[in-house]
N, C-alpha and C positions, 0 to 999 in steps of 0.2 A: 687132525684126521685120525680115524680109528682103523684097526684091522678090518672091522666089519664093513666100514665104508669102502675100503680098498676092495674087499671081496665083492660087494654089491656092484661097484663100478666095473670091475673086471668081468663079472658074469653078465653085465649088460651088453657086452660086446659080442657080436655074432660068432658062434663057434667056440667060445671060451668055456672050459669045464674046470671044475675044482677037483684037485687031486691032493696028494700028500697025506698028512696025518692031521689029527685034531690039533696037535701042538704046533705043527708046521705046515699049515695049508699052503697050497700052491695052485696057480691057475695057468692053464695051458690052452693053446689053440693048435689044432693039428698035431698034438703030442709034442709041442715045442713050448718051452717055458716063456711065460709072459711076466709073471710076478710071483714072488713067494715071500711068506713071512719068515724073517730070520730070527726075530725075537719080538716081544710084545710091542716094541716101539720102532722097529726097523723092518722095512721090506727091501728086497732085492728086485730090481727091475731090469729086464734086458732092453737095451736101447742101442741104436746104431752109434758107433764110435764118434762119428762126425757130429751127431746131435748131443752126445753126452757132454762134450766140452761146453756147448751152448747152455745146457741145463745147469752145469756147475757154475758158470759165470753169472747167469741170471738169478740163480737161486742158491747161493752158497750156504744158507742156513738150512735148506731143505735137503740137498743132495751132497753126497761125498763118494769118493772112490778109495777104499782102503788098498794098500799095496798089493794084496793078494788078488785084487780084481782089475788091476791096471791093464793087463793084456786081454781082458775079456770085454764083451759087449754088455757090461753090467754097471749099475749105479745103485748105491744105497739111498733110500729116502728115509729120513728121520721123522717119523710121524708125530712125535710129541711137539714139534715146532715147525711142521711142514706147511708150505703153501699148498692147500688142498687142490687148487686148480692145476698147479705145476705137477703134482703127483698124478693126477688124472691124465694130464697130457703125456707124461712119461709112459704110463700104462698104455695109452693109445698108440704111442710110437712103437712100443714093444709088440703090441698086437699087429700093427701094420707090418713090422719087420718079420714076424714069425709066421704069418699066414702063408700057405703054399699057393 
């Protein structure tokens, strides 16, 4: 999966808008973070904590949680070897959680 594909999927969801910079684009709904590019091969996705564990168990090569994110509703997706459907689902979970 590419950063461009992440952006296209995020922007296909109602109300999602791109913000951030050219180097670190981010997508928000109702001014709440859905997903942002951390580096060329990693995105950070906001997900409910209860669903985060499920994503980690089902797709250990796609998702990870570095120590600095353990207390937050976030997961990293490693695009260079990600399951694209799993990343899209995580973005949808984030969108559902962040809508007002």
